[in-house]
N, C-alpha and C positions, 0 to 999 in steps of 0.2 A: 229417047229422053233419058238424060243422065240421072242416075240416082243421086239423091241429095248428099251433100258433103257431110261427112261425119263430124259432129260437134262434141266437144269435150267440155264438161263443166268442172272448174277447179273447186275443190272442197276446202273449207277452212281447216287449218291444222287442228289436230286433236289436242285437247287440253294438256294431255301428258307430254305432247310434243313441243309445248311452248317453252322457250328458254327461261330459266330462272331469272327473276329481276335482280339487278345489281344492288348490293347493300349500300346504304347512304354513308358517305364519308364526309367529314367536315372539310371545308375548303382549306387549303394551306394558308397559314397566317401571312398577312400582308406585311411586307417589310417596307418601313418608311426610311427613306434616306434623309439623314439630318445634315443640313448644311453647316459648315463650320465645325464639324466634329473634330477635325484635326486640331490638336492643341487644347482640347477641353480640359484635360488633366491639369495643365498649367494654370488655367483660369480658376479652377477650384482651389488650388494651392494659394494663389494670390488672394482670393476672397477670404480664405481662412486666416491668412496672416494679417490681413487688414482687420478682421474681426477681433483677433487676439490683441492687436495694438490698441484698438478702440476700447476694449475691456480694461486694459491696463491704464489707459488715460482716464477713464471714468473712476476707477478705484483710486488713482492718485489724487484726483480732484476732490473726492469725498474725504480722504485722509487729510489733505492739506488745506481744505477750505477753512477759513477763519471762523471760529465759533462766536466771536464777539466778546469773549472774556479771556484774559490771560491767566494762566495757572500761576499762583503765588510761588515765590521761591521756597524750596524745601527748607533752606536754612538761611539764617542771617549771616551774610559774609563777614560781618565784624565779629560776631560771637561764635558762629558755627552751630548755633542752636536754632531749631525750628521756632519761628515766632509764636505760632499757636501753642506749642508745647510750653514755652517759657511763660506765656501769659496764663495758661492754665495752672501751672505750678505756683505762680504768684497768687492767683485767686485761691487755690487750695490752702496755701500757707496762711493767708489772711483770714479765711473762713474758719480754719481750725484754731487759730489764735483767739479769734473772737469768741468761739464756743468755750474755750478754757476760761477766758476772762469773765464771761457771764456766769460760769460755775463758781469762780472765785468770789464774785459779788454775792452770790447766794450763800456761800460758806461764811463770808464775813458777817452777813446778817444773822446767821445762826450763832456765830460766836458772840455777837453782842447780846442776843437773847439769853445765852447761857450765862454770860457774866452777870446780868441783872438778876437772874434766878438764883445763882449761887450766892450773891450778896444778900438777897432776901432770906435764903435758907440758913444763913448763919445764926439766925435767931429762931427759936421754936415757933414764935408767933407768925413768922413768915413762911413756914413750911407749906401750909395749905395753899397759898397762892403760888409758891415756887414749883410745886410738884407738877401741875399741868404744863407749865412752861418747859420744865426739864423733859417731860414726855414728848412734847412737840419737837424739841430740839433733836431728840433721838429719831423721831420719824423723818425729820428733815435730813439728818445725817445718812439715814438708810437710803433715801432717794438720791442724795448727792453722790453717795458711793456708787450706786448703780449707773448714774450719768457719767461719772469719771471712768468707770470700767468700759463704757461704750464709746469713749472719745476716739475720734479719728486723729491720728498724730503723724501719719506717714509723710506729710510734707514739711514737718518741722525738724530742725536740727536736734538730734538726740531725743527724738519724739518718744520712743519707747521707754527710755530712762525717765523722762519727764513724767510720763503717765504712771509709771510704776511708783515713783516717789509720791505723787499726788494721791494715788489710791491707798498706799500704805499709811500716809498721814490721816486720811479720812477714816480708814478702818480703825486705827488706834484711837482717834477722837471719838468714834462711835462707841467703842468698848468703854472708854472713859466716861462718856455721858450716861451710858447704861448703869455704870457703877454709881454715879451720882444720884440717879433716880432711886436705886435700891437704898442708898444711904438715907435720903430724905424720907422715903416711905417707912424705913425701919425706925426712924426717930420721931415719927408723927405722934403728937400728944405730949411731947416733952415740954419743959418750962425753962425759961431763961435762954442761955446760949445753947445752940444745938450741939450735942456732943459728937465727937468724931467716932467713927467705927471702921471696921475693916473695909467696907465698901468705899468709903471716902478715901482711905489710904490707897486702895487699888486704883481708883480713878486718878489720883495724883501721879502715881507711878506711870500709868499708861500715857498720861498727857505729857509729862516731862521726859520720860525715858524712851518713848516710841514716836509719838506724834510730832514732837518738836524737832528731833533730828531729821525726820522725813520731810518736814516743812522746809528746813534749811537746804536740804539737797534739792528739793523742787525749786525753791527760789533762786538758787545758784544757776540752774538750767533755764529758768524762765526769764530772768532779767534781760539777757541779750535778745531773746525772741520778742519780749514785750517792747523793747526799744525799736527793733527793726519793724515791727508790725504796728507801731503807734498805740500800744496798750499802756495803761498807767503802771508805774512801778509799785511794788508792794513790799511789806515786811512781814514778820511772823505774826504780828497782831492783826493783820488785815486778811488773813485766810483762815 
């Protein structure tokens, strides 16, 4: 009887004999092939050029689009002067002339009151009634002088000279009227004809020596302006 065949049992490899596991690596990126890639650069250039042209077209349409109103001409071809500027200058001239004429009316009213008061004051019996009127005339002259100094005359021919003559006339008239008040107050209580004194003499000198020449200068400058602006003519007794 033959002895049994020798059997060999294979043992599992020892743990230390196991091969080390491979480290994980990401798969290589997939490359996609794009159809029609050839000539792509030229396509982008054409698209960019079209975009630029389109932008210019839009900008031109905005600039040239009619607004519905036309810009008025800067100047009048016949005169070479801007219409709005000419109209504004004419309005200014008319407004300034009207302001002066209104002041002259006020001054003429004060002159009439002064004349009546001076007539009453020639007799002592009239002094008490004349003095309040003379004082009111002085107050009116002070106000009128302030208005004259504030007049706008830039749109009038020789406007500054005109204004200077008017203010000098008013200032001299105011000083004369103050002298008349002092005269009347000093002679209060007299009898008969009111005697003259130094105040009365000073008032006369101021009136004839300073106020009247300034009035004449003013009227010479004012006459053509009044005609042009439709204001009434005046003489020395009306201002």
